[in-house]
C-alpha positions in Angstrom: 0.0 0.0 0.0 2.8 2.4 0.9 5.3 1.2 -1.8 7.2 -1.4 0.3 10.0 -3.0 -1.6 10.1 -0.4 -4.4 12.7 2.4 -4.9 11.2 5.8 -5.3 12.3 8.4 -7.8 13.8 11.6 -6.3 11.1 14.0 -5.1 8.4 11.4 -4.8 6.6 11.1 -1.5 6.9 8.0 0.7 5.2 7.6 4.0 5.3 4.5 6.2 2.2 3.5 8.2 4.1 4.4 11.4 5.0 7.8 10.1 1.3 8.3 9.1 0.1 7.4 12.6 2.7 9.7 14.1 1.7 12.6 11.9 -1.9 12.0 12.8 -1.1 12.1 16.5 0.9 15.3 16.0 -2.1 16.9 14.3 -4.4 16.0 17.2 -1.9 17.5 19.6 -1.6 20.7 17.6 -5.4 21.1 17.4 -5.7 20.4 21.2 -3.1 23.0 22.4 -4.5 25.6 20.0 -8.0 25.2 21.3 -6.9 25.0 24.9 -5.3 28.4 24.6 -7.7 30.2 22.2 -11.0 28.3 22.7 -11.8 30.8 25.5 -12.2 33.6 23.0 -15.6 32.2 22.0 -16.8 33.8 25.3 -15.1 37.1 24.6 -16.7 40.3 23.5 -15.8 42.8 20.8 -13.1 45.4 21.8 -13.1 49.1 21.0 -9.9 48.8 19.0 -10.8 48.6 15.3 -13.5 46.0 15.8 -16.1 48.7 15.2 -14.3 49.9 12.1 -14.0 46.4 10.6 -17.3 44.8 11.8 -20.1 46.1 13.9 -19.8 49.8 12.9 -19.7 49.2 9.2 -23.3 48.9 7.7 -22.0 47.2 4.6 -20.4 44.5 6.6 -23.3 44.1 9.1 -25.7 43.7 6.2 -24.2 40.2 5.8 -23.1 38.4 2.6 -24.8 40.0 -0.4 -23.8 40.3 -4.0 -23.7 44.2 -3.8 -21.5 43.8 -0.7 -19.1 41.4 -2.4 -18.8 43.8 -5.3 -18.2 46.7 -2.8 -15.5 44.7 -1.1 -13.5 44.4 -4.4 -14.1 48.0 -5.5 -13.6 49.9 -2.2 -11.1 50.1 0.6 -12.2 48.9 4.0 -10.7 50.4 7.1 -8.2 52.1 4.8 -7.0 48.8 3.4 -7.8 46.8 0.3 -8.3 43.2 1.5 -11.6 42.1 -0.1 -11.4 38.5 1.1 -11.0 39.6 4.7 -13.9 42.0 4.3 -16.1 39.2 2.8 -15.2 36.9 5.6 -16.5 39.5 8.1 -19.7 39.8 6.0 -20.1 36.0 6.2 -19.7 36.1 10.0 -22.5 38.7 10.2 -24.7 36.6 7.9 -24.2 33.5 10.1 -23.8 34.9 13.6 -25.2 38.5 13.5 -23.3 40.6 16.0 -22.7 37.9 18.6 -19.0 38.4 19.3 -18.3 34.7 20.0 -19.4 33.8 16.4 -16.8 36.3 15.1 -14.1 34.8 17.3 -14.8 31.3 16.1 -13.4 31.7 12.5 -10.2 33.3 13.9 -9.5 30.2 16.0 -10.5 27.8 13.2 -8.3 29.6 10.6 -5.3 29.8 13.0 -5.7 26.0 13.6 -5.7 25.3 9.9 -2.6 27.5 9.4 -0.9 25.6 12.2 -1.6 22.2 10.6 -0.6 23.4 7.2 2.7 24.8 8.5 3.5 21.3 10.0 2.8 19.5 6.8 4.6 22.1 4.6 7.7 22.0 6.8 7.7 18.3 7.0 7.5 17.9 3.3 10.0 20.6 2.5 12.6 19.3 5.0 12.3 15.6 4.2 15.1 14.6 1.9 13.2 12.0 -0.1 15.9 11.8 -2.9 17.3 8.6 -1.4 18.9 6.0 -3.6 18.5 2.3 -2.9 15.5 0.0 -2.6 14.2 -2.7 -0.3 14.5 -2.5 3.5 17.7 -0.4 3.5 16.1 2.3 1.3 13.0 2.3 3.3 14.9 2.5 6.6 17.0 5.4 5.4 13.9 7.3 4.2 12.1 6.6 7.5 15.1 8.0 9.5 15.3 11.1 7.3 11.6 11.7 7.7 11.8 11.3 11.4 14.6 13.9 11.5 12.3 16.4 9.8 9.0 15.3 11.4 9.7 16.3 15.0 11.4 19.6 14.3 8.5 20.5 12.0 6.0 19.6 14.7 7.9 21.7 17.3 7.9 24.7 15.0 4.2 24.3 14.3 3.5 24.0 18.1 5.4 27.1 19.0 3.7 29.0 16.2 0.3 27.7 17.5 0.6 28.9 21.1 3.4 31.5 21.4 2.0 34.5 23.4 2.9 36.8 20.5 0.2 35.0 18.5 -2.6 36.1 20.9 -3.1 39.5 19.3 -3.6 37.9 15.8 -6.0 35.3 17.0 -7.9 36.8 19.9 -8.6 40.1 18.1 -11.5 40.0 15.7 -10.1 42.9 13.6 -7.0 40.9 12.9 -8.9 38.3 10.8 -6.6 39.4 8.0 -3.7 37.8 9.8 -5.1 34.3 10.3 -6.8 34.3 6.9 -3.7 35.4 5.0 -1.7 32.8 7.0 -3.8 30.0 5.6 -3.2 31.2 2.1 0.4 31.7 2.8 0.8 28.1 3.9 -1.2 26.9 0.9 1.1 28.9 -1.3 4.2 27.3 0.2 2.6 23.9 -0.2 1.7 24.5 -3.8 5.2 25.8 -4.5 6.7 22.6 -3.1 4.5 20.6 -5.5 5.5 22.8 -8.4 9.3 22.4 -7.7 9.0 18.6 -7.6 7.2 18.5 -10.9 7.0 21.9 -12.7 3.9 22.6 -14.8 1.8 25.6 -15.9 -1.1 24.2 -13.9 0.8 23.9 -10.7 2.4 27.4 -11.1 -1.1 28.9 -11.8 -2.5 27.2 -8.7 0.3 28.6 -6.6 -0.2 32.1 -8.1 -3.9 32.1 -7.4 -3.3 31.1 -3.8 -0.7 33.8 -3.5 -3.2 36.4 -4.9 -5.8 35.3 -2.4 -3.3 35.8 0.3 -2.6 39.3 -0.9 -6.3 40.0 -1.0 -6.5 38.9 2.7 -3.5 41.0 3.9 -1.0 42.9 1.7 1.8 42.0 4.1 2.4 38.9 2.0 4.1 41.0 -0.7 7.5 39.6 0.4 6.4 36.0 -0.3 8.4 35.7 -3.6 11.5 36.6 -1.6 10.7 33.9 1.0 10.3 31.4 -1.9 13.8 32.3 -3.1 15.1 31.6 0.4 13.4 28.2 0.4 15.0 27.5 -3.0 18.3 27.7 -1.2 17.2 25.6 1.7 15.5 23.2 2.2 14.5 22.7 -1.4 18.1 22.9 -2.7 17.1 24.2 -6.0 20.3 26.3 -6.4 22.0 23.0 -7.2 19.0 21.4 -9.0 18.8 24.2 -11.5 22.5 24.2 -12.3 24.1 22.1 -14.9 24.3 18.7 -13.2 26.3 15.6 -13.4 24.0 12.6 -14.0 25.9 10.5 -11.3 26.2 13.0 -8.4 23.5 15.5 -9.2 26.0 18.4 -8.8 27.4 20.8 -11.4 30.9 20.0 -12.6 32.1 23.4 -11.4 30.9 22.6 -7.9 32.8 19.4 -7.9 36.0 20.6 -9.3 36.6 24.1 -7.9 33.8 24.8 -5.4 30.9 27.1 -5.9 31.9 30.0 -8.2 29.9 33.2 -8.4 29.2 32.8 -12.1 27.3 29.6 -11.5 25.6 31.0 -8.4 24.4 34.2 -10.2 23.2 32.2 -13.2 21.1 29.9 -11.1 19.7 32.7 -8.9 18.9 34.7 -12.0 16.8 31.8 -13.3 15.0 31.4 -10.0 14.2 35.2 -10.0 12.9 35.1 -13.6 10.7 32.2 -12.6 9.0 34.4 -10.0 8.5 37.5 -12.1 4.7 36.9 -12.2 4.7 36.7 -8.4 6.7 39.9 -8.0 4.1 41.5 -10.4 1.3 40.4 -8.1 3.2 41.9 -5.1 3.7 45.2 -7.0 0.0 45.4 -7.8 -0.9 44.8 -4.2 1.5 47.6 -3.1 -0.2 50.0 -5.5 -3.7 49.0 -4.2 -2.5 49.5 -0.6 -1.1 53.0 -1.4 -4.3 54.0 -3.1 -6.4 52.7 -0.2 -4.3 54.5 2.4 -3.7 57.8 0.6 -6.2 59.6 2.8 -4.9 58.2 6.0 -4.4 60.8 8.7 -1.7 60.2 11.2 0.2 58.0 8.8 3.7 57.9 7.6 3.9 61.7 7.0 3.4 62.2 10.8 6.5 60.5 12.1 10.0 61.7 11.0 12.0 59.4 8.8 14.9 59.3 11.2 12.6 58.1 14.0 11.0 55.5 11.7 14.4 54.1 10.7 15.7 54.0 14.3 12.4 52.4 15.4 12.7 49.8 12.6 16.1 48.7 13.8 15.2 48.5 17.5 11.9 46.8 16.8 13.6 43.9 15.0 15.6 43.2 18.2 12.6 43.8 20.5 10.6 41.2 18.7 13.5 38.7 19.2 13.5 39.5 22.9 9.8 39.1 23.2 10.1 35.7 21.4 12.4 34.4 24.2 10.8 36.3 27.0 7.1 37.1 26.2 6.3 39.2 29.2 4.5 42.6 29.5 2.8 42.2 26.1 0.3 44.9 25.2 -2.3 45.8 22.6 -0.6 49.1 21.9 3.0 50.2 22.5 3.4 54.0 22.4 5.9 55.6 20.0 8.8 56.9 22.2 12.3 58.0 21.4 15.2 55.6 21.7 18.6 56.4 23.2 21.4 56.4 20.6 23.3 53.6 22.3 20.2 51.3 22.0 19.9 52.0 18.2 23.6 51.4 17.7 23.7 48.2 19.6 20.5 46.9 17.9 22.0 47.7 14.5 25.3 46.0 15.4 23.4 42.9 16.6 21.4 42.7 13.4 24.5 43.1 11.2 26.4 40.5 13.2 23.6 37.9 13.0 23.2 38.6 9.3 27.0 38.1 8.8 26.9 34.8 10.7 23.9 33.6 8.6 25.7 34.5 5.4 29.0 33.0 6.6 27.4 29.7 7.6 25.1 29.4 4.6 26.8 26.2 3.5 27.3 24.4 6.8 24.0 25.6 8.3 21.7 26.8 5.5 18.7 26.7 7.8 20.1 29.7 9.7 20.5 31.6 6.4 16.9 30.9 5.3 15.3 31.3 8.7 17.0 34.6 9.6 16.4 36.3 6.3 12.8 34.9 6.3 12.4 36.8 9.6 13.9 40.1 8.4 12.3 39.9 4.9 8.8 39.4 6.1 9.1 42.2 8.6 9.8 44.8 5.9 6.2 45.7 5.1 5.3 46.2 8.8 8.6 47.3 10.5 7.6 50.9 10.5 9.6 52.5 7.7 6.2 53.2 6.1 4.5 54.0 9.4 0.8 53.6 9.8 -0.4 54.9 13.2 1.5 56.0 16.2 2.6 52.6 17.7 6.3 51.7 18.0 5.7 48.0 17.3 2.9 45.4 17.5 2.8 41.8 18.5 0.7 41.0 15.4 3.5 42.0 13.1 5.5 38.9 14.2 2.8 36.4 13.2 4.4 35.0 10.1 7.9 36.5 10.2 8.9 34.7 13.4 8.3 31.3 11.8 11.7 31.9 10.2 13.4 32.3 13.6 11.6 29.2 15.0 12.9 27.2 12.0 16.5 28.4 12.3 16.7 27.9 16.0 15.0 24.5 16.0 17.1 23.0 13.3 20.3 24.5 14.8 19.6 23.1 18.3 18.7 19.7 16.8 21.9 19.5 14.8 24.1 20.7 17.6 22.6 18.5 20.3 22.7 15.4 17.9 26.4 16.2 17.1 27.3 16.5 20.8 25.4 13.4 21.9 26.8 11.3 19.1 30.3 12.3 20.1 29.7 11.4 23.7 27.7 8.3 23.1 28.5 6.9 19.6 26.1 4.0 19.9 23.1 5.6 21.5 23.9 9.3 20.7 21.0 9.9 18.3 18.4 8.3 20.7 19.8 10.3 23.6 19.6 13.5 21.6 16.0 12.8 20.6 15.0 12.1 24.1 16.6 15.3 25.4 15.1 17.4 22.7 11.7 15.9 23.4 11.9 16.8 27.1 13.1 20.4 26.3 10.3 20.8 23.7 7.6 19.6 26.1 8.7 22.0 28.8 8.8 24.9 26.4 5.4 24.2 24.9 3.8 23.9 28.4 5.3 27.2 29.5 4.4 29.0 26.3 0.8 27.6 26.4 0.3 28.8 30.0 1.6 32.2 29.2 -0.5 32.5 26.1 -3.6 31.4 27.9 -3.1 34.2 30.4 -2.4 36.7 27.7 -5.6 35.7 25.9 -7.7 36.4 29.0 -6.6 40.0 28.7 -8.6 40.2 25.5 -12.0 39.4 27.1 -13.4 42.9 26.6 -12.3 46.5 26.2 -11.9 47.0 30.0 -9.6 44.0 30.6 -7.6 44.8 27.5 -6.8 48.5 28.3 -6.5 48.0 32.0 -3.8 45.4 31.3 -2.2 47.6 28.7 -1.9 50.5 31.1 -0.4 48.1 33.7 2.4 47.0 31.5 3.2 50.2 29.5 3.7 53.9 30.5 2.7 57.2 28.9 0.0 55.3 26.9 -2.5 57.9 25.8 -4.2 55.5 23.4 -4.9 53.1 26.2 -6.3 55.8 28.5 -8.5 57.1 25.6 -9.9 53.7 24.7 -10.6 52.8 28.3 -12.4 56.1 28.6 -14.5 55.2 25.6 -15.5 51.9 27.3 -16.5 53.7 30.4 -18.6 56.2 28.4 -20.4 53.4 26.6 -21.2 51.7 29.9 -22.5 54.9 31.7 -19.4 55.4 33.9 -18.9 59.0 32.7 -16.8 60.2 35.7 -14.4 57.3 35.2 -14.2 58.2 31.5 -13.4 61.8 32.2 -10.6 60.7 34.5 -9.1 58.5 31.7 -9.4 61.3 29.1 -7.7 63.8 31.3 -4.9 61.2 32.0 -4.5 60.8 28.2 -4.2 64.5 27.7 -1.5 64.7 30.4 0.6 62.2 28.4 0.7 64.4 25.3 -0.7 67.6 26.6 2.6 69.5 26.3 3.7 68.0 23.1 2.7 70.2 20.2 4.4 68.2 17.5 2.2 67.6 14.4 2.4 63.9 14.7 0.4 64.0 17.9 -2.2 66.6 16.9 -4.7 64.0 15.7 -4.2 61.9 18.8 -4.7 64.9 21.1 -7.7 66.1 19.1 -9.3 62.7 19.4 -8.9 62.8 23.2 -10.3 66.3 23.5 -13.2 65.3 21.4 -14.0 62.2 23.5 -13.6 64.3 26.7 -16.1 66.7 25.2 -18.5 63.8 24.6 -18.2 62.7 28.2 -19.0 66.3 29.4 -22.0 66.4 27.0 -23.3 63.1 28.6 -23.3 64.9 31.9 -25.0 68.0 30.3 -22.0 70.1 31.0 -22.4 71.8 27.6 -19.9 74.7 28.2 -17.2 72.3 29.1 -18.0 70.1 26.2 -17.9 73.0 23.8 -14.5 74.1 25.2 -13.1 70.6 24.5 -14.5 70.4 21.0 -13.0 73.8 20.2 -9.6 72.6 21.4 -9.9 69.5 19.2 -10.6 71.5 16.0 -7.9 74.1 16.9 -5.4 71.2 16.9 -6.8 69.7 13.7 -9.0 72.1 11.7 -9.7 69.1 9.3 -11.1 67.0 12.2 -14.7 66.4 11.0 -16.0 64.7 14.1 -14.8 67.6 16.2 -16.8 70.1 14.0 -19.8 67.9 14.1 -19.8 67.4 17.9 -19.3 71.1 18.4 -22.2 71.8 16.2 -24.4 69.3 18.1 -23.5 70.9 21.4 -24.2 74.4 20.1 -27.5 73.3 18.7 -28.5 71.7 22.0 -27.6 75.0 23.7 -29.8 76.9 21.3 -27.1 78.6 19.3 -28.4 77.4 15.9 -26.5 79.8 13.6 -23.2 78.8 15.1 -24.2 75.1 14.9 -25.0 75.5 11.2 -21.5 76.8 10.5 -19.9 73.8 12.3 -22.1 71.3 10.4 -21.2 73.1 7.1 -17.5 72.7 8.1 -18.1 69.0 8.7 -19.6 68.6 5.2 -16.8 70.5 3.6 -14.4 67.8 4.9 -16.8 64.8 4.5 -19.6 65.7 2.0 -21.1 62.2 2.3 -21.6 62.3 6.1 -25.2 61.2 6.4 -25.6 62.3 10.1 -24.1 65.7 9.4 -26.5 66.3 6.4 -29.5 65.3 8.5 -28.5 67.3 11.6 -27.8 70.4 9.5 -31.3 69.9 8.3 -32.5 70.0 11.9 -30.6 73.2 12.5 -32.0 74.9 9.4 -35.6 74.0 10.4 -35.0 75.7 13.8 -33.9 78.9 11.9 -37.0 78.7 9.7 -35.1 77.7 6.5 -37.3 74.7 5.9 -36.8 74.5 2.2 -33.0 74.3 2.7 -33.5 71.7 5.4 -35.5 69.5 2.9 -32.6 69.6 0.5 -30.2 68.3 3.1 -32.6 65.6 4.3 -32.9 64.4 0.8 -29.2 64.4 0.3 -28.9 62.3 3.5 -31.4 59.8 2.1 -29.3 59.4 -1.0 -26.5 57.9 1.1 -28.7 56.2 3.6 -32.1 55.4 2.0 -33.2 53.3 5.0 -32.9 56.0 7.7 -36.1 56.0 9.6 -35.5 59.3 11.3 -34.7 61.2 8.1 -37.7 59.7 6.3 -39.9 60.6 9.3 -38.7 64.2 9.4 -39.3 64.7 5.7 -42.7 63.2 5.9 -43.6 65.5 8.9 -42.5 68.6 7.0 -44.6 67.5 3.9 -47.6 66.9 6.2 -47.6 69.8 8.6 -45.4 72.7 7.3 -47.2 76.1 7.6 -46.0 77.1 4.1 -48.5 75.4 1.8 -45.9 75.3 -1.0 -43.9 72.8 1.1 -46.7 70.5 1.9 -47.3 67.4 -0.3 -49.6 64.7 0.9 -48.5 62.1 -1.6 -44.8 62.5 -0.8 -45.6 62.6 2.9 -47.4 59.2 2.6 -44.5 57.7 0.6 -41.8 58.7 3.0 -43.8 57.9 6.2 -44.9 54.6 4.7 -41.2 53.7 4.1 -40.3 54.7 7.6 -43.1 52.6 9.0 -42.0 49.5 7.0 -38.4 49.9 8.1 -39.6 50.1 11.8 -41.9 47.1 11.4 -45.0 49.1 12.2 -44.0 49.3 15.9 -42.8 52.9 16.2 -45.6 55.2 17.5 -43.7 58.4 16.4 -43.6 57.2 12.8 -47.2 56.1 12.9 -48.2 59.6 14.1 -46.4 61.0 11.1 -48.1 58.6 8.8 -51.5 59.6 10.2 -50.6 63.2 9.6 -49.7 62.4 6.0 -53.0 60.6 5.4 -54.8 63.7 6.8 -52.8 66.1 4.6 -53.9 63.9 1.6 -57.5 64.0 2.7 -57.7 60.3 3.8 -59.1 61.0 7.2 -60.4 57.6 8.0 -57.0 56.1 7.5 -55.5 58.9 9.5 -57.9 58.2 12.5 -57.2 54.4 12.4 -53.4 55.0 12.2 -53.4 57.6 15.0 -55.4 55.3 17.3 -53.1 52.4 16.7 -50.1 54.7 17.4 -51.8 55.9 20.7 -52.2 52.2 21.8 -48.5 51.6 21.1 -47.5 54.8 22.9 -49.5 53.8 26.0 -48.1 50.3 25.9 -44.5 51.5 26.2 -45.3 54.3 28.7 -45.1 57.3 26.4 -48.2 59.0 27.8 -47.5 62.5 26.6 -47.2 61.2 23.0 -50.4 59.3 23.5 -52.2 62.5 24.6 -51.0 64.4 21.5 -52.2 61.6 19.4 -55.6 61.9 21.1 -55.7 65.6 20.1 -54.7 64.6 16.5 -57.6 62.2 16.3 -60.0 65.0 17.3 -58.7 67.1 14.5 -59.1 64.2 12.0 -62.6 63.6 13.0 -63.3 67.3 12.4 -61.7 66.8 8.9 -58.7 69.0 9.7 -55.0 68.1 9.2 -52.3 68.8 11.8 -50.7 72.2 11.5 -48.7 72.2 14.8 -45.3 72.8 13.4 -44.0 74.0 16.8 -42.5 70.6 17.1 -39.7 71.8 15.0 -37.9 68.5 14.2 -41.2 66.7 13.7 -43.0 64.6 16.3 -41.3 64.2 19.6 -38.8 61.4 19.8 
């Protein structure tokens, strides 16, 4: 069944029954440890750290999986990124689970589990030297020994990838779906590439390219995959030799045998490998262009941080990630961007140069170090901070795929060194002793990492646990203070929120550098919102004014200032702020509608109608806007503005969208019927609205509806337009 007694051609797969059982056991173990660590996230909530932007605050996503939504995903940016497959996956979650957070966590854990299993199989296949001559028992035994030597290191790398604490951010954070989804396509791309290298064909190359394109459409960070494939060509695939002119007996080029590896042969082979990957580099270039277009309007992006700081941060971050790999303590959701002392930058740069030199120098004796180290550095390039997005110095999620290279280099190095030492000390049982020692070390490390990752995952239960922990392990973290304040506001703890916002302002309050202006404006705006919740309108207005002084292009600051001024009765000033909002974001539905409210208060009803209608173009299902228009068309004192037919149309839509259960909308619909002369329908609708109002305790509305019914019975429509924004809400 498994080819016993037959020699296999180079590159063909050969698996014994024992190896198959071992691999199955490893898979069960990998699944178990992954779910032990991350299964708890199914009970976690959303967090106020991009989850709203990616999922529950995006109406296109929350509408579920629809054909228009799929088209939108491919033709628009989402959260200032173009990753249509990630967007579609969030739509599918909303279709299946609604906005139950546990349902959105489930795919993250499933995808991470799949990526872990695929990594194990890909590494096992790549590092198994199956080109073994000989047949019969000797050939099978040799192949089995070689597969065992690759099986357990591959399993260990996959296990560390599965449960290292640095993986928590990518798996436990719903907004990082793009990490785990792109990881699955990354592993599939590697697997398809291995198949292609064993038996090249257009079909296999096309399959690999499609999988790679899917990965790029999940997260553009995969742009460096062609570079990773070149590293794998060197080791473990050994294609640098395979593509050279070879001797039929030894499989090595004559130049390699006679006078060592010469640069001419090396460059010739590498050039061929690069040319082979030109289509993949083209896909990477296209993804880069799409990302630049998607992020061209990003505020607080790479123009906010000086290039010198970004370069220094990139160097130091590479070393920080290595330190966190060995000692994953004090991990946080956000690390503030702070300056580094010169000595730290110099030492970090010297360390990176030294390791790179060692990797290059040992590329023949220990090619796994060369491949693993430059895998790590190469895959970090898109996220290392040279092209800075946001104000973080580094992020755990950025290590998700790059650190696989370090795991690979370290695992194979330790395995080879320990085997060499054990064989020298115990020539007969050296290999067995080494394997036993490695097994014990691996088990201890996996248990320790799993325990630490389990604890770190608990910090992602909700926004409060996340930001409380972040503040405990970092300093001068205005983002953490701000987001914890937002959580408190949403949960009615306004005084606690004000305290957090004030703490955030103290962090950056004396820093007038441009790169912090948006951050400071955001905090002032949120503090203003908290004051508004407590009806401290003057304090709220003061904070909003500070926000727009820092960032005159801050649309939310203008809008909230306008809302506070309108609430205070300063309608003309409010109108100017809403107009400023629309000059920045013309398609802001809420600003269009609220400007309409302010115009109604200043008796510019016809202008208000125009803004309400504009709002409906962008949000045709807005019940409030439909209701306001219908009320104007039904009750406006100016006869030229009244239109019974249009009033019935708009009020009818509002009633359908509210499932006939909103007494305010039903009052408007009754007024529309009366304006059109359909008084019997007006009476029946108003009485039904009064019943609903009484049922939910809105007695004042029920009393007004009673007065409306008296008018309708007297064959008179409503003309009480003193309720300036329409019926009371």
